[in-house]
C-alpha positions, 0 to 999 in steps of 0.5 A: 931166645933159646932159653925162653923157648926151652923154658916154655917147653918145660912149662907146657909139659908141666901143664899137661902132666898137672892137666891129668890130675882130674883123673882124681875125682876128689881130694881128701882134706889133710888131717892137719886142717881137721880138728877131731872132737869125737868121743870115740876117736879122740881119747884114742888119738890122745893115748897115741900122742902119749902112751903109744908114742912113749913105748915107741920111743922107749923100745926104739932108743933104749930097749932095742939098738935101733937108734944106737945103729945110726950112732955107731955109723956116725962114730965110724969106728968099726962097730957091729950092727945089732938087730934086723936089716929092716930096723931103720924103718921102725925109726922112721915110722915112729918119727912119722907118727911123732910128726903127725901127733905134733900137729895135732898135740904140740909138745916141745919135748916130743919135738926135741926128741925128734930133732935128736933123732934126725941129727943122729940120722943125718950124721949116718948119711954117706957122702953120696947120699946113701943111708942104710945102717946095716950095710954101712956097718957090715960092708958097703960094697954089698949095698944094692946087691940083693932086692929082698934086703929092704934098702928101698923099704927102709928109705921109703919109710924115711921119706914119708917121715921127713915129709911129715915132719917138714909139714908139722914143723917147716924144718927142712933138715930131714927133708933135705937128707931124703932129697939127697938120698933120692938123688942118689938113687936116682942117679943109679936106677931108672931108664937106661941105668940099673934095673931094680924091683923093690923087695918090699914095696913102699919107696913107690908111694914115698917118692910121690909124696916127695914129688908133691912136697918138692915139685921135682918131677923126677921123683914121680918118674922114678916111682912110675918106673919102680912100678913098670919094673915089676913083672919083667924078671924073664926079660932080656937085660934083667940079670938080678937074682930071682926071687924064691917065689915071684908072686910072693913079691907081686912080681909075676906080671907087670903092675898094669896086667895084674888081676889077682892078689898074690903073696905078701899082703903089706907089700901088695897094699903099699904097692897098690897104694903107690899105683894109685898115687902115681895114677892120680898124678899121671892120668894112667888109666892102666893102673887104675883098671888093674887096681880095680880088678885086683880089688874085687879079688881082695874084697869079694874072695880073700878079705875077713869080715873084719876087713883084715886080709892075709890069711896065711902066716907062711907068707904073711899074705894070701893063700887060696880064694876063700881060704880064710881060717879064723883061729889060724888067721894072720891078718897083720895089722900092718895089712889092715893099715895098708888097706886103709891107705889103698882104699882111700886112694881108690876112693879119691881116684873114682869118687865111689863110696865102696872103697870107703866102706871097706876103708871103714870096716878095716879101720874100726875092726882089723886094724884098731884091734892091733892096739890095746886099750891101754895104747902100750900093747899090740897085736901083730896078727889079728885072728878071729878066734882063740882058744886062749893062746893069744895075747897082746904084747909090748913089742915084737922083734919085727916091730912094724905094727906098733908105729904103723897103727900109731901113725894111722891113728895119729892122722885119722883126719885124713880120711873124714872129709874130701872135696871136688869142684861140685862140693864137699864129701863126708866119708866117715861120721867122726865128730870134727870140724874143719874149713874147706875151700871150694871154687866159690867159697870156703865152707866151715863144716862141723859134725856132731855124732856118737858113732859108731855107738848110735847112728844119729849124725848132725852136720852144720854147713856154714859157707863164708859167702852169704849163700852158695850152691854146692853139693854135700855128698854123705856116705851111706855105709854098706852095712845098711845093705842086705848084701855087704858087697856086690859079689856077696862074700858076706850077707846080712841074713836078718834084714829081709829084702827091704829097699834102701830108704834114705832120708835126712832133715835140713833145719828139722825139715824131713826130705828125700835125697838122691843116691849116687855111688854110694852117697846121699847127695844134697844139691841145694843153695846153702846159707849160714846156720844150715844143719843136715841131720840123718840117722843111720839105723844101728840094728844088730846084724847077723851076717852069714859067709858065702858057701865057698868060705868053708870055714864059716859054713853053718856059722854066724857073725855079728855086726852093729854099724861098722863094728864087728862083734865077738864072744869072749870067755871073760864075759861068758863064764870063761867060755867062747867055744861051747855057744850056739847062735841060732839064725833067728837070735835076737840081740839086746843092745846094752852100755858096757864097759871093757877097762876104761873103754865105754862100748855098746855090748850085745846080749842075747839068751841062747843055747850053751853046750854043757859037758857032764863032769864024768865027760860022758854026756853033754846037754844044752841049757839056755844062757845069757850071752854077752858079745863085745866089740872085736877090737876090744878083746884080749885087753883083760888077759888070755882067754877064749874068743870067737867072731863066727859062731855055730848055728847048731850044736853039731858044729860046736867045737868045745875047748876043754 
């Protein structure tokens, strides 16, 4: 009888815990259930599955000692560690990307390679569950003595990879390695045990993934506890070595009290993603309130027009509000990937499309710029201006970005569709098809579009039950508005103040819809064969920045649809710094090719500053310029580039 009573208590507690998940307004459809057919994205996903992952594999096991360190641990012969203390994480991120690719591009050789790596990782695990090649080779007596040494960060990426591989293949070996590590960590840290603050946040969100996979509540509690440890360094009983800069690690205030973005951009993104994941599972509204406030600080005062974040190279992160230099912009690729992760979670929690607007901006610009058109060259930082000193590279000493952009592109389907009890959400305009289970019926959805190059979108909605009433939510992007966000950091200057017009067709009949939280809402009884059509106007937008953003005073950026444009020397007589862009410039859209990438380029006749051969005088003449999508620059070698162009001659900074 006592056992039955205890079982009921546990069961009731679990019911209460999961009942709180209603805090999450919408649930995203997993990429494994979405077939991407898109003319823009499918070639990139295919290229990641071949070129990018091949580069990751070569660099991980041949060109660098990352895999060899695991082999050395397994041999246990006193060999030395090679490389950096966080190199293990690159192995795990590559494995995660490989797992996603296996789900959409089954490949026996790739799976064999994954199993080979997993065997080596498992062989390096210590009997108590600990797994870290740096400390195991250098001396286990020093483990967990320095929170800045990424033991937990490495393990977080290991967990993410293991969950992905288990979901892709059903194989448990790697997952069981991570469960053993998580149990080991949980035995050491937590309430009544040792204190710990994750030096580079990542473990928090990974533990939520492990919880959702295993249903073991301890992992969710551990993630919540790790978040709660931050901002208490001066509290009684906390005896760890102080950070050199607590703001750098987002450790000045407890997470639930934070209002401003600080420090290292990638760490911040992973932490807030983890906080959103915990809030979604526990219903803790304090996390959500804090994240909304911090999000406003990021987007309204600290985000580039490309969706990139983290302007300063000194801390790989944030400096002061409105400090967004162009040529010196750090804008780490991983930070833009983190913006995609965080904004997806915020959209799921709130059902507000403004988070998907930011996700889209980061995705098509700041993040995608990190991957070359060939798939095997990368940017670590993503500046918005260059005098020709920047180039894409095969790899980096700190190689977090290549595998990070690979895993994001490989799992792109995660961000397209979502659902709630009320209906289906279309969040990104990507040619694809899926089946979505609603409370009363499964619905087949097929989207056709040539986005981002044109705005025509066709969505076929086929409920499997003959007729069924539910809502279809279609995001209306923020780039259609006069103001790109409610605080006006960036403002479209050439569209006037026309009210937003939303119209669509169902089966050819023109209708007008309601607008709610950034979505066109179509509420009707659906039947097989229903087709929704809408056209998003793809006119060219000229954008100015808020006056406080001094680096862009008297400058204009160009955007068409979700794509931010730049001028690159290759297309403009090898010059990009002598161009003047008057505020009334009219652009023509043309078909253009950059290497093998078919794009829409923009052309206009504008003043260009010419310096006389003797260097004693200047003149201007009208020339036709070409602007290309920002994500495509630096694929044709080193050359000049600018995103923000001066509107007057006096603001031209000629690069001679």
